[in-house]
N, C-alpha and C positions, 0 to 999 in steps of 0.2 A: 886641510880639517882648519888650517889658520885663516883662510879664504873665509871659509863658511864661519868660522867663530866673529869675524868680523860683520858681518851681513848680520847676525845674530845679535850682536851687540848694538846695532842700530838701534832696535827694535826691545830689548829689554837691557838690565842693567847684569855688573855680574853677580851678583846676588844670583838673581832668578837663573842665569843659566848653571851656575852651583847646582842648584836647586833640581833644576832640570838634570841634569847629567847624575846626580844622586836618584832621583826616579826612575832612571832609566837602568843604573845599573842595579836598585835594590828589585827591576822588572825583572832582569837577567837571572839574579839569584833564588828571587821566588818563583820564576818560572821552572830549574834546575830541580829545583828543593821540588815543585807540584809535578812537576812529568815523570819522575821518581816515582812519586806515593798515588800519583789521581791515575784511574782508568780510561778516565773523558778528557785526555789530552788538549784537544783542541779546544772543547768550551774552557778547559783551565786556562788554557791563551787568549781566547778569546776574551774571557771575563777580568781576566790581570792585565790585558790591555788596554779593555774599557775604563776599568779603575786606573789604571796609569796617564793613560789621556786623560780621562776627569781631573785627575792632580794635579795633571801639567798646565790642563787651560786654568782651574783653579789659582796656579801660583802665578800666572804671567795679567791673571784677571786682578788680584790684590794688590800686584805692581802698579797696574797702572791705575787703577782706585783710588789706590795711597798717594801716588806722583799726581792724581786730578784733586783732590781734596787739600793736597798743601793750597793750590789756587786761590781759596775760600779762605774765610772769616772762620773761627771759631765752631759757629753755630750750623753755619753753612756745609763748612768741615767735618762735622758731627753728622747730618742727613744725611749724608754723599757716603760716609763712610757705612753707618747702617745701612741704609741702602742695597749698599755693594755688599755687606755680608749677608743680608738677607737673599737677593740674589744668587750667590754662590751656592748656601744654604738648599735652597729651590733645586739648583741644577744638580748637590749631590743626593737629593733626594730622590729628584726623576731616575738618575742612572741607579740609583738604588733601588728603586722599584721594578727597573728593568732586570738586575739580577735577579730579583726574586720570582717573576713572571714568568720572565725566558727558562726552559725549563733545562734550558742544552748548556748554559751557564750557570755555575756555581758560584750563590751569590758568595763563598765565603771569598772566593778568586777577587772578584769585584771589590767587596769590603777593601781586603789586605791590598788591593790596586791603589784604592784613594787613601789608605791608611799611609803609603811611600811617601807620599807629602809630608806628612809627620816627622818620620822617620829621616828622610834624606835631609830633614831641617838639622836635625843632629850630628850629620855627618860631617 
């Protein structure tokens, strides 16, 4: 585990790593709760996985884009951050649209998976 952590630290900082761990923990909790309640366990798993992977990609993208924005002056950094935010919103929208259109995957699972990013930030 220590070797894995060192490899990951070369790509992302400790805060993002902690966010990803929090997303993983919340994924397990939500999966267990959903599996106990849902009759569509496979769909619940896929929807939650899709949402949590989306949350992880968004967290890493946010970290990278903020690091890159620091290299610009104030006007350039503002444009870079706005552009990156719009890209993340578009990505979230596409994933949520997929959750709506694929009948096998419960939309609420995808939505809760994406929200794990917000709850992981509080952990």
